[in-house]
PDB file with SEQRES, HELIX, SHEET and CRYST1 records, atoms N, CA, C and O in Angstrom:
SEQRES   1 A   52  UNK UNK UNK UNK UNK UNK UNK UNK UNK UNK UNK UNK UNK          
SEQRES   2 A   52  UNK UNK UNK UNK UNK UNK UNK UNK UNK UNK UNK UNK UNK          
SEQRES   3 A   52  UNK UNK UNK UNK UNK UNK UNK UNK UNK UNK UNK UNK UNK          
SEQRES   4 A   52  UNK UNK UNK UNK UNK UNK UNK UNK UNK UNK UNK UNK UNK          
HELIX    1 AA1 UNK A   16  UNK A   27  1                                  12    
HELIX    2 AA2 UNK A   42  UNK A   50  1                                   9    
SHEET    1 AA1 2 UNK A   5  UNK A  10  0                                        
SHEET    2 AA1 2 UNK A  35  UNK A  40  1                                        
CRYST1    1.000    1.000    1.000  90.00  90.00  90.00 P 1           1          
ATOM      1  N   UNK A   1       0.829  -1.182   0.002  1.00  0.00           N  
ATOM      2  CA  UNK A   1       0.020  -0.001  -0.021  1.00  0.00           C  
ATOM      3  C   UNK A   1       0.876   1.268  -0.011  1.00  0.00           C  
ATOM      4  O   UNK A   1       1.920   1.315   0.639  1.00  0.00           O  
ATOM      5  N   UNK A   2       0.450   2.239  -0.699  1.00  0.00           N  
ATOM      6  CA  UNK A   2       1.166   3.496  -0.834  1.00  0.00           C  
ATOM      7  C   UNK A   2       0.892   4.368   0.386  1.00  0.00           C  
ATOM      8  O   UNK A   2      -0.253   4.493   0.819  1.00  0.00           O  
ATOM      9  N   UNK A   3       1.957   4.979   0.945  1.00  0.00           N  
ATOM     10  CA  UNK A   3       1.843   5.877   2.024  1.00  0.00           C  
ATOM     11  C   UNK A   3       1.847   7.315   1.521  1.00  0.00           C  
ATOM     12  O   UNK A   3       2.569   7.617   0.571  1.00  0.00           O  
ATOM     13  N   UNK A   4       1.077   8.204   2.115  1.00  0.00           N  
ATOM     14  CA  UNK A   4       1.122   9.581   1.710  1.00  0.00           C  
ATOM     15  C   UNK A   4       1.243  10.470   2.953  1.00  0.00           C  
ATOM     16  O   UNK A   4       0.879  10.072   4.060  1.00  0.00           O  
ATOM     17  N   UNK A   5       1.745  11.639   2.745  1.00  0.00           N  
ATOM     18  CA  UNK A   5       1.783  12.691   3.761  1.00  0.00           C  
ATOM     19  C   UNK A   5       0.942  13.857   3.254  1.00  0.00           C  
ATOM     20  O   UNK A   5       0.889  14.111   2.051  1.00  0.00           O  
ATOM     21  N   UNK A   6       0.297  14.551   4.153  1.00  0.00           N  
ATOM     22  CA  UNK A   6      -0.562  15.662   3.743  1.00  0.00           C  
ATOM     23  C   UNK A   6      -0.002  16.921   4.395  1.00  0.00           C  
ATOM     24  O   UNK A   6       0.376  16.906   5.566  1.00  0.00           O  
ATOM     25  N   UNK A   7       0.050  18.027   3.617  1.00  0.00           N  
ATOM     26  CA  UNK A   7       0.508  19.327   4.121  1.00  0.00           C  
ATOM     27  C   UNK A   7      -0.715  20.282   4.020  1.00  0.00           C  
ATOM     28  O   UNK A   7      -1.349  20.417   2.973  1.00  0.00           O  
ATOM     29  N   UNK A   8      -1.004  20.931   5.166  1.00  0.00           N  
ATOM     30  CA  UNK A   8      -2.025  21.925   5.171  1.00  0.00           C  
ATOM     31  C   UNK A   8      -1.387  23.264   5.603  1.00  0.00           C  
ATOM     32  O   UNK A   8      -0.766  23.354   6.663  1.00  0.00           O  
ATOM     33  N   UNK A   9      -1.552  24.286   4.770  1.00  0.00           N  
ATOM     34  CA  UNK A   9      -0.932  25.571   5.028  1.00  0.00           C  
ATOM     35  C   UNK A   9      -1.951  26.626   5.550  1.00  0.00           C  
ATOM     36  O   UNK A   9      -3.116  26.639   5.151  1.00  0.00           O  
ATOM     37  N   UNK A  10      -1.486  27.464   6.413  1.00  0.00           N  
ATOM     38  CA  UNK A  10      -2.341  28.491   6.959  1.00  0.00           C  
ATOM     39  C   UNK A  10      -1.604  29.818   7.034  1.00  0.00           C  
ATOM     40  O   UNK A  10      -0.433  29.862   7.412  1.00  0.00           O  
ATOM     41  N   UNK A  11      -2.281  30.891   6.678  1.00  0.00           N  
ATOM     42  CA  UNK A  11      -1.676  32.247   6.777  1.00  0.00           C  
ATOM     43  C   UNK A  11      -2.212  33.050   7.949  1.00  0.00           C  
ATOM     44  O   UNK A  11      -1.649  34.073   8.339  1.00  0.00           O  
ATOM     45  N   UNK A  12      -3.339  32.549   8.512  1.00  0.00           N  
ATOM     46  CA  UNK A  12      -3.944  33.320   9.621  1.00  0.00           C  
ATOM     47  C   UNK A  12      -4.642  32.343  10.569  1.00  0.00           C  
ATOM     48  O   UNK A  12      -5.018  31.241  10.171  1.00  0.00           O  
ATOM     49  N   UNK A  13      -4.806  32.752  11.807  1.00  0.00           N  
ATOM     50  CA  UNK A  13      -5.531  31.923  12.782  1.00  0.00           C  
ATOM     51  C   UNK A  13      -7.008  32.291  12.795  1.00  0.00           C  
ATOM     52  O   UNK A  13      -7.780  31.773  13.603  1.00  0.00           O  
ATOM     53  N   UNK A  14      -7.396  33.193  11.890  1.00  0.00           N  
ATOM     54  CA  UNK A  14      -8.856  33.670  11.833  1.00  0.00           C  
ATOM     55  C   UNK A  14      -9.718  32.459  11.422  1.00  0.00           C  
ATOM     56  O   UNK A  14     -10.919  32.481  11.694  1.00  0.00           O  
ATOM     57  N   UNK A  15      -9.187  31.429  10.799  1.00  0.00           N  
ATOM     58  CA  UNK A  15      -9.981  30.300  10.368  1.00  0.00           C  
ATOM     59  C   UNK A  15      -9.522  29.071  11.140  1.00  0.00           C  
ATOM     60  O   UNK A  15      -9.335  28.005  10.553  1.00  0.00           O  
ATOM     61  N   UNK A  16      -9.344  29.206  12.415  1.00  0.00           N  
ATOM     62  CA  UNK A  16      -8.866  28.149  13.286  1.00  0.00           C  
ATOM     63  C   UNK A  16      -9.788  26.886  13.246  1.00  0.00           C  
ATOM     64  O   UNK A  16      -9.322  25.748  13.192  1.00  0.00           O  
ATOM     65  N   UNK A  17     -11.104  27.154  13.278  1.00  0.00           N  
ATOM     66  CA  UNK A  17     -12.071  26.053  13.277  1.00  0.00           C  
ATOM     67  C   UNK A  17     -12.028  25.291  11.948  1.00  0.00           C  
ATOM     68  O   UNK A  17     -12.139  24.065  11.937  1.00  0.00           O  
ATOM     69  N   UNK A  18     -11.872  25.986  10.860  1.00  0.00           N  
ATOM     70  CA  UNK A  18     -11.736  25.326   9.532  1.00  0.00           C  
ATOM     71  C   UNK A  18     -10.465  24.564   9.480  1.00  0.00           C  
ATOM     72  O   UNK A  18     -10.446  23.491   8.877  1.00  0.00           O  
ATOM     73  N   UNK A  19      -9.367  25.040  10.080  1.00  0.00           N  
ATOM     74  CA  UNK A  19      -8.113  24.322  10.078  1.00  0.00           C  
ATOM     75  C   UNK A  19      -8.222  23.036  10.844  1.00  0.00           C  
ATOM     76  O   UNK A  19      -7.717  22.001  10.408  1.00  0.00           O  
ATOM     77  N   UNK A  20      -8.877  23.086  11.987  1.00  0.00           N  
ATOM     78  CA  UNK A  20      -9.114  21.860  12.817  1.00  0.00           C  
ATOM     79  C   UNK A  20      -9.990  20.872  12.059  1.00  0.00           C  
ATOM     80  O   UNK A  20      -9.741  19.668  12.115  1.00  0.00           O  
ATOM     81  N   UNK A  21     -11.003  21.350  11.355  1.00  0.00           N  
ATOM     82  CA  UNK A  21     -11.839  20.435  10.616  1.00  0.00           C  
ATOM     83  C   UNK A  21     -11.078  19.817   9.481  1.00  0.00           C  
ATOM     84  O   UNK A  21     -11.291  18.641   9.187  1.00  0.00           O  
ATOM     85  N   UNK A  22     -10.178  20.563   8.809  1.00  0.00           N  
ATOM     86  CA  UNK A  22      -9.381  20.006   7.742  1.00  0.00           C  
ATOM     87  C   UNK A  22      -8.458  18.899   8.227  1.00  0.00           C  
ATOM     88  O   UNK A  22      -8.357  17.846   7.599  1.00  0.00           O  
ATOM     89  N   UNK A  23      -7.786  19.143   9.348  1.00  0.00           N  
ATOM     90  CA  UNK A  23      -6.920  18.112   9.918  1.00  0.00           C  
ATOM     91  C   UNK A  23      -7.780  16.914  10.327  1.00  0.00           C  
ATOM     92  O   UNK A  23      -7.374  15.775  10.093  1.00  0.00           O  
ATOM     93  N   UNK A  24      -8.914  17.124  10.911  1.00  0.00           N  
ATOM     94  CA  UNK A  24      -9.791  15.976  11.276  1.00  0.00           C  
ATOM     95  C   UNK A  24     -10.261  15.188  10.096  1.00  0.00           C  
ATOM     96  O   UNK A  24     -10.288  13.958  10.126  1.00  0.00           O  
ATOM     97  N   UNK A  25     -10.633  15.894   9.050  1.00  0.00           N  
ATOM     98  CA  UNK A  25     -11.114  15.240   7.841  1.00  0.00           C  
ATOM     99  C   UNK A  25     -10.048  14.399   7.212  1.00  0.00           C  
ATOM    100  O   UNK A  25     -10.309  13.265   6.810  1.00  0.00           O  
ATOM    101  N   UNK A  26      -8.844  14.928   7.115  1.00  0.00           N  
ATOM    102  CA  UNK A  26      -7.748  14.203   6.506  1.00  0.00           C  
ATOM    103  C   UNK A  26      -7.410  12.951   7.338  1.00  0.00           C  
ATOM    104  O   UNK A  26      -7.121  11.894   6.777  1.00  0.00           O  
ATOM    105  N   UNK A  27      -7.447  13.070   8.649  1.00  0.00           N  
ATOM    106  CA  UNK A  27      -7.075  11.949   9.490  1.00  0.00           C  
ATOM    107  C   UNK A  27      -8.086  10.794   9.474  1.00  0.00           C  
ATOM    108  O   UNK A  27      -7.760   9.673   9.865  1.00  0.00           O  
ATOM    109  N   UNK A  28      -9.306  11.073   9.024  1.00  0.00           N  
ATOM    110  CA  UNK A  28     -10.317  10.027   9.036  1.00  0.00           C  
ATOM    111  C   UNK A  28     -10.601   9.470   7.615  1.00  0.00           C  
ATOM    112  O   UNK A  28     -11.580   8.749   7.424  1.00  0.00           O  
ATOM    113  N   UNK A  29      -9.766   9.796   6.642  1.00  0.00           N  
ATOM    114  CA  UNK A  29      -9.920   9.229   5.309  1.00  0.00           C  
ATOM    115  C   UNK A  29      -9.756   7.716   5.329  1.00  0.00           C  
ATOM    116  O   UNK A  29      -9.182   7.136   6.251  1.00  0.00           O  
ATOM    117  N   UNK A  30     -10.286   7.097   4.268  1.00  0.00           N  
ATOM    118  CA  UNK A  30     -10.156   5.598   4.184  1.00  0.00           C  
ATOM    119  C   UNK A  30      -8.717   5.198   4.327  1.00  0.00           C  
ATOM    120  O   UNK A  30      -8.413   4.254   5.057  1.00  0.00           O  
ATOM    121  N   UNK A  31      -7.828   5.876   3.662  1.00  0.00           N  
ATOM    122  CA  UNK A  31      -6.402   5.602   3.818  1.00  0.00           C  
ATOM    123  C   UNK A  31      -5.800   6.777   4.566  1.00  0.00           C  
ATOM    124  O   UNK A  31      -5.445   7.788   3.959  1.00  0.00           O  
ATOM    125  N   UNK A  32      -5.684   6.652   5.855  1.00  0.00           N  
ATOM    126  CA  UNK A  32      -5.156   7.736   6.678  1.00  0.00           C  
ATOM    127  C   UNK A  32      -3.713   7.971   6.293  1.00  0.00           C  
ATOM    128  O   UNK A  32      -2.951   7.041   6.030  1.00  0.00           O  
ATOM    129  N   UNK A  33      -3.354   9.279   6.267  1.00  0.00           N  
ATOM    130  CA  UNK A  33      -1.963   9.614   5.891  1.00  0.00           C  
ATOM    131  C   UNK A  33      -0.903   9.192   6.944  1.00  0.00           C  
ATOM    132  O   UNK A  33      -1.165   9.099   8.144  1.00  0.00           O  
ATOM    133  N   UNK A  34       0.207   8.966   6.446  1.00  0.00           N  
ATOM    134  CA  UNK A  34       1.340   8.668   7.386  1.00  0.00           C  
ATOM    135  C   UNK A  34       1.674   9.832   8.249  1.00  0.00           C  
ATOM    136  O   UNK A  34       1.967   9.680   9.434  1.00  0.00           O  
ATOM    137  N   UNK A  35       1.631  11.032   7.647  1.00  0.00           N  
ATOM    138  CA  UNK A  35       1.970  12.273   8.363  1.00  0.00           C  
ATOM    139  C   UNK A  35       0.934  13.377   7.996  1.00  0.00           C  
ATOM    140  O   UNK A  35       0.457  13.422   6.862  1.00  0.00           O  
ATOM    141  N   UNK A  36       0.614  14.208   8.903  1.00  0.00           N  
ATOM    142  CA  UNK A  36      -0.178  15.433   8.622  1.00  0.00           C  
ATOM    143  C   UNK A  36       0.711  16.580   9.144  1.00  0.00           C  
ATOM    144  O   UNK A  36       1.019  16.667  10.333  1.00  0.00           O  
ATOM    145  N   UNK A  37       1.111  17.461   8.192  1.00  0.00           N  
ATOM    146  CA  UNK A  37       1.964  18.542   8.501  1.00  0.00           C  
ATOM    147  C   UNK A  37       1.159  19.884   8.338  1.00  0.00           C  
ATOM    148  O   UNK A  37       0.602  20.162   7.276  1.00  0.00           O  
ATOM    149  N   UNK A  38       1.126  20.657   9.381  1.00  0.00           N  
ATOM    150  CA  UNK A  38       0.431  21.967   9.358  1.00  0.00           C  
ATOM    151  C   UNK A  38       1.521  23.035   9.376  1.00  0.00           C  
ATOM    152  O   UNK A  38       2.344  23.093  10.290  1.00  0.00           O  
ATOM    153  N   UNK A  39       1.505  23.892   8.324  1.00  0.00           N  
ATOM    154  CA  UNK A  39       2.485  24.941   8.222  1.00  0.00           C  
ATOM    155  C   UNK A  39       1.731  26.279   8.451  1.00  0.00           C  
ATOM    156  O   UNK A  39       0.792  26.593   7.719  1.00  0.00           O  
ATOM    157  N   UNK A  40       2.136  27.034   9.436  1.00  0.00           N  
ATOM    158  CA  UNK A  40       1.518  28.280   9.744  1.00  0.00           C  
ATOM    159  C   UNK A  40       2.538  29.407   9.645  1.00  0.00           C  
ATOM    160  O   UNK A  40       3.461  29.498  10.455  1.00  0.00           O  
ATOM    161  N   UNK A  41       2.362  30.255   8.654  1.00  0.00           N  
ATOM    162  CA  UNK A  41       3.275  31.412   8.419  1.00  0.00           C  
ATOM    163  C   UNK A  41       2.650  32.666   8.992  1.00  0.00           C  
ATOM    164  O   UNK A  41       2.599  33.712   8.345  1.00  0.00           O  
ATOM    165  N   UNK A  42       2.179  32.539  10.210  1.00  0.00           N  
ATOM    166  CA  UNK A  42       1.424  33.637  10.851  1.00  0.00           C  
ATOM    167  C   UNK A  42       2.235  34.877  11.038  1.00  0.00           C  
ATOM    168  O   UNK A  42       1.790  35.959  10.656  1.00  0.00           O  
ATOM    169  N   UNK A  43       3.406  34.772  11.610  1.00  0.00           N  
ATOM    170  CA  UNK A  43       4.264  35.970  11.879  1.00  0.00           C  
ATOM    171  C   UNK A  43       4.652  36.633  10.612  1.00  0.00           C  
ATOM    172  O   UNK A  43       4.625  37.862  10.561  1.00  0.00           O  
ATOM    173  N   UNK A  44       5.013  35.927   9.576  1.00  0.00           N  
ATOM    174  CA  UNK A  44       5.428  36.498   8.306  1.00  0.00           C  
ATOM    175  C   UNK A  44       4.258  37.272   7.697  1.00  0.00           C  
ATOM    176  O   UNK A  44       4.458  38.351   7.139  1.00  0.00           O  
ATOM    177  N   UNK A  45       3.073  36.748   7.796  1.00  0.00           N  
ATOM    178  CA  UNK A  45       1.889  37.420   7.205  1.00  0.00           C  
ATOM    179  C   UNK A  45       1.629  38.710   7.919  1.00  0.00           C  
ATOM    180  O   UNK A  45       1.306  39.713   7.282  1.00  0.00           O  
ATOM    181  N   UNK A  46       1.764  38.717   9.272  1.00  0.00           N  
ATOM    182  CA  UNK A  46       1.572  39.941  10.064  1.00  0.00           C  
ATOM    183  C   UNK A  46       2.586  41.022   9.649  1.00  0.00           C  
ATOM    184  O   UNK A  46       2.226  42.178   9.429  1.00  0.00           O  
ATOM    185  N   UNK A  47       3.865  40.613   9.548  1.00  0.00           N  
ATOM    186  CA  UNK A  47       4.887  41.575   9.186  1.00  0.00           C  
ATOM    187  C   UNK A  47       4.688  42.125   7.786  1.00  0.00           C  
ATOM    188  O   UNK A  47       4.936  43.307   7.549  1.00  0.00           O  
ATOM    189  N   UNK A  48       4.255  41.308   6.872  1.00  0.00           N  
ATOM    190  CA  UNK A  48       3.985  41.707   5.511  1.00  0.00           C  
ATOM    191  C   UNK A  48       2.826  42.729   5.459  1.00  0.00           C  
ATOM    192  O   UNK A  48       2.854  43.662   4.657  1.00  0.00           O  
ATOM    193  N   UNK A  49       1.841  42.548   6.296  1.00  0.00           N  
ATOM    194  CA  UNK A  49       0.680  43.435   6.317  1.00  0.00           C  
ATOM    195  C   UNK A  49       1.035  44.809   6.922  1.00  0.00           C  
ATOM    196  O   UNK A  49       0.379  45.804   6.612  1.00  0.00           O  
ATOM    197  N   UNK A  50       2.035  44.868   7.756  1.00  0.00           N  
ATOM    198  CA  UNK A  50       2.468  46.127   8.374  1.00  0.00           C  
ATOM    199  C   UNK A  50       3.249  47.045   7.462  1.00  0.00           C  
ATOM    200  O   UNK A  50       3.246  48.264   7.633  1.00  0.00           O  
ATOM    201  N   UNK A  51       3.918  46.451   6.493  1.00  0.00           N  
ATOM    202  CA  UNK A  51       4.752  47.258   5.604  1.00  0.00           C  
ATOM    203  C   UNK A  51       3.962  48.113   4.701  1.00  0.00           C  
ATOM    204  O   UNK A  51       2.928  47.685   4.188  1.00  0.00           O  
ATOM    205  N   UNK A  52       4.429  49.373   4.471  1.00  0.00           N  
ATOM    206  CA  UNK A  52       3.679  50.288   3.559  1.00  0.00           C  
ATOM    207  C   UNK A  52       3.681  49.838   2.146  1.00  0.00           C  
ATOM    208  O   UNK A  52       3.099  50.499   1.286  1.00  0.00           O  
TER     209      UNK A  52                                                      
END                                                                             
């Protein structure tokens, strides 16, 4: 059987509930992934929004 990893990216915590649902959905698939990686670039997004 083939193993897969899933990457979920987020730029903001404003959608925290959706992020949790996405992780939950992926983990309950018929073929559960070997890894679930959540990448959150929150600080970088904040800094980018502050620049003129």
